[in-house]
DOTORVO-81506 format. One record per residue: x, y, z of N, C-alpha, C in turn; residue in three letters. Coordinates in nm, 3 decimals. Example, Ala and Ser with C-alpha at 12.3 -4.5 7.8 and 13.67 -1.06 7.14 Angstrom:
// residues 2
1.319,-0.569,0.780,1.230,-0.450,0.780,1.320,-0.330,0.780,Ala .
1.285,-0.225,0.708,1.367,-0.106,0.714,1.290,0.003,0.787,Ser .
This chain:
// residues 200
0.552,19.483,8.890,0.615,19.601,8.831,0.650,19.573,8.684,Unk .
0.628,19.672,8.600,0.666,19.657,8.459,0.794,19.736,8.435,Unk .
0.903,19.664,8.408,1.031,19.729,8.382,1.051,19.743,8.231,Unk .
1.013,19.637,8.159,1.032,19.638,8.014,0.908,19.581,7.946,Unk .
0.858,19.654,7.847,0.743,19.607,7.770,0.775,19.623,7.622,Unk .
0.762,19.515,7.547,0.790,19.524,7.404,0.688,19.445,7.322,Unk .
0.655,19.498,7.207,0.563,19.430,7.117,0.629,19.302,7.067,Unk .
0.556,19.192,7.073,0.611,19.063,7.028,0.553,19.025,6.891,Unk .
0.420,19.017,6.879,0.360,18.978,6.751,0.210,19.003,6.749,Unk .
0.154,19.005,6.629,0.009,19.010,6.610,-0.032,18.879,6.543,Unk .
-0.144,18.824,6.586,-0.190,18.696,6.531,-0.333,18.706,6.481,Unk .
-0.359,18.642,6.369,-0.495,18.637,6.314,-0.570,18.516,6.366,Unk .
-0.495,18.417,6.414,-0.557,18.295,6.467,-0.466,18.237,6.574,Unk .
-0.522,18.147,6.656,-0.444,18.101,6.772,-0.324,18.015,6.734,Unk .
-0.324,17.960,6.614,-0.207,17.881,6.572,-0.082,17.969,6.555,Unk .
-0.102,18.102,6.551,0.010,18.194,6.529,0.065,18.255,6.659,Unk .
0.001,18.229,6.772,0.049,18.292,6.896,0.183,18.230,6.936,Unk .
0.264,18.302,7.019,0.397,18.249,7.056,0.390,18.108,7.112,Unk .
0.491,18.028,7.077,0.490,17.885,7.114,0.573,17.856,7.239,Unk .
0.603,17.957,7.319,0.684,17.932,7.439,0.595,17.899,7.559,Unk .
0.657,17.886,7.676,0.581,17.845,7.795,0.537,17.964,7.882,Unk .
0.563,18.086,7.836,0.523,18.204,7.915,0.371,18.218,7.914,Unk .
0.317,18.266,8.027,0.172,18.275,8.041,0.117,18.405,7.979,Unk .
-0.005,18.395,7.929,-0.077,18.511,7.872,-0.173,18.568,7.975,Unk .
-0.165,18.698,7.998,-0.265,18.770,8.076,-0.335,18.862,7.976,Unk .
-0.462,18.832,7.948,-0.530,18.900,7.837,-0.630,19.005,7.884,Unk .
-0.651,19.104,7.796,-0.744,19.214,7.824,-0.846,19.222,7.712,Unk .
-0.973,19.230,7.750,-1.080,19.234,7.650,-1.192,19.326,7.699,Unk .
-1.274,19.374,7.607,-1.389,19.456,7.643,-1.460,19.503,7.518,Unk .
-1.570,19.571,7.538,-1.642,19.627,7.424,-1.553,19.730,7.355,Unk .
-1.575,19.748,7.228,-1.499,19.849,7.154,-1.517,19.985,7.221,Unk .
-1.408,20.059,7.229,-1.407,20.194,7.287,-1.419,20.198,7.439,Unk .
-1.387,20.087,7.506,-1.396,20.084,7.652,-1.271,20.145,7.717,Unk .
-1.168,20.170,7.633,-1.045,20.229,7.686,-0.935,20.127,7.711,Unk .
-0.940,20.018,7.635,-0.846,19.907,7.655,-0.702,19.945,7.622,Unk .
-0.682,20.004,7.504,-0.545,20.042,7.464,-0.486,20.144,7.560,Unk .
-0.567,20.240,7.602,-0.520,20.342,7.697,-0.480,20.278,7.829,Unk .
-0.558,20.180,7.873,-0.527,20.111,7.999,-0.396,20.034,7.987,Unk .
-0.377,19.964,7.875,-0.253,19.888,7.853,-0.133,19.981,7.853,Unk .
-0.146,20.095,7.788,-0.036,20.193,7.785,-0.008,20.249,7.924,Unk .
-0.114,20.267,8.003,-0.098,20.317,8.139,-0.028,20.213,8.226,Unk .
-0.069,20.086,8.214,-0.009,19.980,8.295,0.140,19.963,8.264,Unk .
0.176,19.976,8.137,0.315,19.955,8.096,0.398,20.083,8.100,Unk .
0.329,20.198,8.122,0.392,20.331,8.115,0.466,20.347,7.983,Unk .
0.400,20.305,7.879,0.459,20.306,7.745,0.352,20.364,7.652,Unk .
0.361,20.494,7.627,0.251,20.566,7.562,0.200,20.505,7.432,Unk .
0.289,20.463,7.343,0.243,20.416,7.214,0.243,20.266,7.197,Unk .
0.248,20.191,7.309,0.259,20.045,7.298,0.136,19.987,7.229,Unk .
0.019,20.011,7.286,-0.105,19.968,7.221,-0.161,20.090,7.148,Unk .
-0.203,20.070,7.026,-0.250,20.183,6.944,-0.385,20.232,6.994,Unk .
-0.389,20.359,7.034,-0.514,20.418,7.082,-0.584,20.484,6.964,Unk .
-0.713,20.459,6.952,-0.786,20.519,6.841,-0.920,20.571,6.890,Unk .
-0.966,20.681,6.830,-1.099,20.732,6.864,-1.204,20.653,6.786,Unk .
-1.158,20.571,6.690,-1.251,20.488,6.614,-1.260,20.352,6.680,Unk .
-1.379,20.315,6.731,-1.392,20.184,6.794,-1.366,20.072,6.694,Unk .
-1.326,19.957,6.747,-1.308,19.840,6.661,-1.176,19.836,6.588,Unk .
-1.077,19.915,6.635,-0.949,19.923,6.566,-0.864,19.796,6.582,Unk .
-0.865,19.740,6.706,-0.786,19.619,6.729,-0.857,19.500,6.665,Unk .
-0.796,19.443,6.560,-0.860,19.330,6.491,-0.780,19.202,6.505,Unk .
-0.666,19.211,6.571,-0.578,19.096,6.586,-0.551,19.070,6.734,Unk .
-0.494,18.953,6.762,-0.447,18.923,6.898,-0.305,18.980,6.907,Unk .
-0.284,19.080,6.991,-0.153,19.143,7.003,-0.084,19.100,7.133,Unk .
0.036,19.043,7.118,0.114,18.999,7.233,0.225,19.100,7.265,Unk .
0.234,19.141,7.391,0.340,19.228,7.439,0.417,19.153,7.548,Unk .
0.547,19.142,7.533,0.631,19.071,7.630,0.664,19.165,7.746,Unk .
0.632,19.122,7.867,0.655,19.205,7.985,0.769,19.147,8.070,Unk .
0.874,19.227,8.087,0.991,19.188,8.168,1.052,19.055,8.124,Unk .
1.022,19.012,8.002,1.072,18.883,7.954,1.011,18.765,8.028,Unk .
0.901,18.791,8.106,0.847,18.687,8.195,0.705,18.643,8.161,Unk .
0.623,18.733,8.107,0.485,18.698,8.075,0.436,18.788,7.961,Unk .
0.324,18.749,7.902,0.268,18.828,7.793,0.142,18.902,7.838,Unk .
0.138,19.029,7.804,0.015,19.105,7.816,-0.050,19.097,7.677,Unk .
-0.173,19.053,7.670,-0.238,19.029,7.542,-0.356,19.124,7.523,Unk .
-0.352,19.195,7.412,-0.458,19.290,7.374,-0.549,19.219,7.273,Unk .
-0.672,19.192,7.314,-0.766,19.120,7.228,-0.858,19.218,7.155,Unk .
-0.913,19.178,7.041,-1.008,19.265,6.970,-1.129,19.297,7.057,Unk .
-1.181,19.418,7.042,-1.303,19.455,7.114,-1.422,19.380,7.054,Unk .
-1.525,19.363,7.133,-1.644,19.297,7.080,-1.763,19.393,7.076,Unk .
-1.859,19.359,6.991,-1.987,19.429,6.993,-1.991,19.565,6.927,Unk .
-1.898,19.592,6.834,-1.903,19.722,6.767,-1.994,19.712,6.646,Unk .
-2.102,19.787,6.648,-2.210,19.770,6.549,-2.174,19.813,6.408,Unk .
-2.075,19.902,6.392,-2.051,19.957,6.258,-1.956,19.872,6.172,Unk .
-1.904,19.764,6.229,-1.829,19.671,6.143,-1.932,19.583,6.073,Unk .
-1.895,19.529,5.959,-1.990,19.445,5.885,-2.016,19.317,5.963,Unk .
-2.129,19.252,5.930,-2.166,19.129,5.999,-2.057,19.023,5.984,Unk .
-2.000,19.016,5.864,-1.896,18.917,5.836,-1.774,18.944,5.926,Unk .
-1.738,19.072,5.938,-1.624,19.110,6.022,-1.653,19.080,6.169,Unk .
-1.776,19.110,6.212,-1.812,19.084,6.351,-1.801,18.936,6.382,Unk .
-1.840,18.853,6.284,-1.828,18.709,6.300,-1.683,18.668,6.315,Unk .
-1.595,18.732,6.237,-1.452,18.700,6.244,-1.398,18.742,6.380,Unk .
-1.439,18.859,6.428,-1.393,18.902,6.560,-1.437,18.800,6.664,Unk .
-1.564,18.760,6.654,-1.618,18.667,6.753,-1.538,18.538,6.751,Unk .
-1.506,18.488,6.634,-1.432,18.361,6.624,-1.292,18.374,6.682,Unk .
-1.222,18.481,6.646,-1.085,18.499,6.695,-1.084,18.513,6.848,Unk .
-1.183,18.585,6.900,-1.193,18.603,7.046,-1.225,18.470,7.114,Unk .
-1.329,18.402,7.065,-1.373,18.279,7.131,-1.269,18.169,7.120,Unk .
-1.204,18.158,7.003,-1.098,18.058,6.987,-0.987,18.082,7.088,Unk .
-0.946,18.208,7.100,-0.836,18.240,7.190,-0.876,18.214,7.336,Unk .
-0.989,18.269,7.377,-1.029,18.261,7.518,-1.056,18.117,7.561,Unk .
-1.120,18.038,7.476,-1.161,17.904,7.516,-1.068,17.791,7.470,Unk .
-0.983,17.818,7.372,-0.901,17.708,7.318,-0.751,17.728,7.333,Unk .
-0.707,17.850,7.358,-0.562,17.875,7.364,-0.507,17.837,7.501,Unk .
-0.416,17.742,7.503,-0.362,17.693,7.630,-0.277,17.797,7.702,Unk .
-0.222,17.892,7.628,-0.139,17.997,7.690,-0.222,18.096,7.771,Unk .
-0.351,18.105,7.738,-0.439,18.203,7.803,-0.457,18.163,7.950,Unk .
-0.394,18.240,8.037,-0.391,18.204,8.180,-0.498,18.278,8.260,Unk .
-0.521,18.405,8.224,-0.617,18.486,8.300,-0.668,18.598,8.209,Unk .
-0.795,18.636,8.230,-0.858,18.736,8.145,-0.913,18.851,8.228,Unk .
-0.882,18.973,8.186,-0.944,19.091,8.246,-1.052,19.141,8.150,Unk .
-1.174,19.151,8.200,-1.284,19.204,8.119,-1.305,19.350,8.160,Unk .
-1.289,19.440,8.064,-1.302,19.584,8.091,-1.445,19.630,8.066,Unk .
-1.499,19.705,8.161,-1.632,19.765,8.143,-1.624,19.913,8.178,Unk .
-1.704,19.992,8.110,-1.707,20.137,8.132,-1.783,20.167,8.260,Unk .
-1.714,20.229,8.356,-1.774,20.254,8.488,-1.892,20.351,8.482,Unk .
-1.905,20.423,8.371,-2.012,20.524,8.361,-2.145,20.466,8.314,Unk .
-2.142,20.341,8.269,-2.262,20.282,8.209,-2.328,20.179,8.301,Unk .
-2.458,20.164,8.284,-2.530,20.054,8.348,-2.471,19.923,8.295,Unk .
-2.485,19.812,8.368,-2.437,19.684,8.313,-2.495,19.661,8.173,Unk .
-2.407,19.640,8.076,-2.450,19.624,7.937,-2.478,19.478,7.905,Unk .
-2.582,19.455,7.826,-2.624,19.318,7.793,-2.509,19.236,7.734,Unk .
-2.435,19.296,7.640,-2.328,19.221,7.573,-2.216,19.182,7.670,Unk .
-2.185,19.272,7.765,-2.083,19.240,7.866,-2.132,19.127,7.957,Unk .
-2.258,19.136,7.999,-2.314,19.034,8.088,-2.317,18.897,8.019,Unk .
-2.350,18.898,7.890,-2.354,18.772,7.814,-2.213,18.712,7.802,Unk .
-2.115,18.799,7.777,-1.977,18.752,7.764,-1.928,18.695,7.898,Unk .
-1.958,18.766,8.006,-1.918,18.722,8.140,-1.983,18.588,8.174,Unk .
-2.110,18.574,8.138,-2.182,18.449,8.163,-2.114,18.332,8.088,Unk .
-2.072,18.361,7.964,-2.005,18.261,7.882,-1.873,18.217,7.948,Unk .
-1.801,18.314,8.005,-1.675,18.283,8.073,-1.701,18.191,8.192,Unk .
-1.808,18.222,8.265,-1.844,18.140,8.381,-1.876,17.997,8.340,Unk .
-1.954,17.984,8.234,-1.992,17.851,8.186,-1.869,17.774,8.136,Unk .
-1.771,17.848,8.081,-1.651,17.783,8.028,-1.542,17.762,8.133,Unk .
-1.568,17.810,8.255,-1.468,17.795,8.363,-1.343,17.877,8.340,Unk .
-1.356,17.991,8.274,-1.241,18.076,8.244,-1.214,18.170,8.363,Unk .
-1.091,18.171,8.417,-1.061,18.262,8.528,-1.052,18.407,8.480,Unk .
-1.125,18.496,8.546,-1.126,18.635,8.501,-1.157,18.731,8.616,Unk .
-1.129,18.858,8.590,-1.166,18.966,8.681,-1.225,19.079,8.597,Unk .
-1.297,19.168,8.660,-1.357,19.282,8.590,-1.279,19.408,8.627,Unk .
-1.243,19.488,8.526,-1.181,19.618,8.551,-1.278,19.726,8.505,Unk .
-1.313,19.815,8.596,-1.398,19.930,8.561,-1.308,20.042,8.511,Unk .
-1.329,20.086,8.388,-1.245,20.191,8.328,-1.309,20.329,8.343,Unk .
-1.227,20.431,8.315,-1.272,20.572,8.306,-1.333,20.622,8.437,Unk .
-1.278,20.575,8.550,-1.332,20.616,8.680,-1.308,20.764,8.711,Unk .
-1.211,20.824,8.639,-1.184,20.967,8.661,-1.294,21.056,8.602,Unk .
-1.379,20.998,8.518,-1.482,21.078,8.449,-1.604,21.106,8.536,Unk .
-1.604,21.052,8.658,-1.719,21.071,8.746,-1.674,21.066,8.891,Unk .
-1.767,21.089,8.983,-1.730,21.087,9.125,-1.712,20.943,9.174,Unk .
-1.641,20.931,9.286,-1.619,20.799,9.346,-1.752,20.734,9.384,Unk .
-1.848,20.815,9.424,-1.981,20.764,9.461,-2.050,20.702,9.341,Unk .
-2.041,20.770,9.225,-2.103,20.717,9.103,-2.036,20.586,9.059,Unk .
-1.903,20.583,9.073,-1.830,20.460,9.038,-1.873,20.346,9.129,Unk .
-1.884,20.374,9.258,-1.924,20.271,9.354,-2.064,20.220,9.322,Unk .
-2.148,20.311,9.275,-2.285,20.274,9.236,-2.281,20.176,9.118,Unk .
-2.189,20.202,9.025,-2.175,20.114,8.907,-2.129,19.975,8.950,Unk .
-2.032,19.971,9.042,-1.980,19.843,9.092,-2.092,19.765,9.162,Unk .
-2.169,19.836,9.244,-2.281,19.772,9.316,-2.384,19.716,9.219,Unk .
-2.412,19.792,9.112,-2.508,19.746,9.011,-2.460,19.617,8.945,Unk .
-2.330,19.610,8.918,-2.273,19.489,8.858,-2.283,19.371,8.954,Unk .
-2.247,19.396,9.078,-2.251,19.289,9.178,-2.392,19.233,9.191,Unk .
-2.489,19.325,9.188,-2.629,19.285,9.202,-2.672,19.198,9.084,Unk .
-2.634,19.242,8.962,-2.672,19.165,8.842,-2.605,19.029,8.840,Unk .
-2.477,19.025,8.872,-2.403,18.898,8.867,-2.446,18.803,8.978,Unk .
-2.487,18.859,9.092,-2.530,18.775,9.205,-2.656,18.696,9.172,Unk .
-2.728,18.740,9.068,-2.848,18.665,9.026,-2.809,18.527,8.972,Unk .
-2.686,18.516,8.920,-2.644,18.388,8.860,-2.520,18.327,8.924,Unk .
-2.442,18.409,8.991,-2.313,18.363,9.044,-2.318,18.349,9.196,Unk .
-2.263,18.238,9.245,-2.250,18.222,9.390,-2.131,18.303,9.439,Unk .
-2.023,18.295,9.363,-1.902,18.370,9.399,-1.873,18.472,9.291,Unk .
-1.864,18.597,9.328,-1.843,18.704,9.229,-1.696,18.713,9.189,Unk .
-1.669,18.751,9.065,-1.529,18.768,9.022,-1.466,18.890,9.089,Unk .
-1.334,18.895,9.099,-1.268,19.015,9.153,-1.302,19.137,9.067,Unk .
-1.310,19.253,9.130,-1.341,19.377,9.058,-1.240,19.484,9.095,Unk .
-1.186,19.552,8.994,-1.083,19.654,9.015,-1.124,19.784,8.946,Unk .
-1.083,19.896,9.002,-1.116,20.027,8.945,-0.993,20.084,8.875,Unk .
-1.017,20.157,8.765,-0.901,20.213,8.693,-0.933,20.345,8.625,Unk .
-0.827,20.419,8.598,-0.834,20.538,8.514,-0.702,20.551,8.440,Unk .
-0.709,20.552,8.309,-0.587,20.569,8.229,-0.535,20.711,8.238,Unk .
-0.624,20.804,8.272,-0.586,20.945,8.280,-0.496,20.973,8.399,Unk .
-0.536,20.922,8.516,-0.458,20.956,8.636,-0.383,20.837,8.698,Unk .
-0.386,20.722,8.629,-0.310,20.607,8.677,-0.377,20.526,8.786,Unk .
-0.501,20.562,8.819,-0.573,20.487,8.923,-0.580,20.339,8.887,Unk .
-0.553,20.255,8.985,-0.566,20.110,8.965,-0.441,20.042,8.913,Unk .
-0.341,20.119,8.871,-0.222,20.057,8.811,-0.155,19.959,8.907,Unk .
-0.125,20.006,9.028,-0.055,19.920,9.125,-0.140,19.798,9.162,Unk .
-0.271,19.822,9.179,-0.360,19.712,9.219,-0.367,19.604,9.110,Unk .
-0.378,19.648,8.984,-0.389,19.552,8.873,-0.259,19.473,8.858,Unk .
-0.145,19.544,8.862,-0.016,19.475,8.845,0.016,19.383,8.963,Unk .
-0.024,19.423,9.083,-0.007,19.336,9.201,-0.092,19.211,9.187,Unk .
-0.213,19.230,9.135,-0.304,19.118,9.111,-0.243,19.021,9.009,Unk .
-0.184,19.076,8.902,-0.119,18.993,8.800,-0.003,18.915,8.862,Unk .
0.080,18.983,8.941,0.193,18.916,9.008,0.144,18.799,9.093,Unk .
0.034,18.821,9.162,-0.022,18.720,9.252,-0.068,18.597,9.173,Unk .
-0.142,18.617,9.063,-0.191,18.500,8.988,-0.078,18.427,8.917,Unk .
0.026,18.500,8.876,0.141,18.434,8.814,0.221,18.354,8.919,Unk .
0.234,18.412,9.039,0.305,18.343,9.148,0.230,18.216,9.188,Unk .
0.098,18.225,9.194,0.016,18.108,9.231,0.032,17.997,9.129,Unk .
0.046,18.036,9.001,0.057,17.933,8.895,0.190,17.859,8.903,Unk .
0.294,17.925,8.954,0.424,17.857,8.964,0.427,17.763,9.084,Unk .
0.338,17.790,9.179,0.331,17.705,9.299,0.255,17.576,9.273,Unk .
0.168,17.579,9.172,0.081,17.463,9.144,0.162,17.341,9.103,Unk .
């Protein structure tokens, strides 16, 4: 449950992220996948993450303190073609440094648009996570934009593609920022992984 959510800081590099022992639960996806809307829906805080119709708006690592217990982290989107090559390189570095080198990064949610076929860039990113041993789950966004059957078809397509390389598939969750679908499931999942980490 999210009782209190507050913006903590924005970082340009991992040396600037908070230096405490609280765990980071991070959210990432292609630009315009609905990440900011999902974060606002999860926290029930409309303006917490800045929603923009212009893809590629999030350029920093944004930390939000949840209940004073853990951080929800909004990462820059990847793969937006209209940013310059130099900027895309910077996004890639900030993302890769954080995901693979930041010790606070405890778990990653990869957001994919439920209306699209599995996208090459998402599959490549997911493969990279697997090779790096990064714990993650997939959240299908915008499920309200189509029928449950179409969403299930998208999930099946992903499972089929990932099964070509993965023995064990990552957890998959469905969401809609419009109607709140998936909120309880995602937050329960977060509670579970945080509880497991305290038991270790």
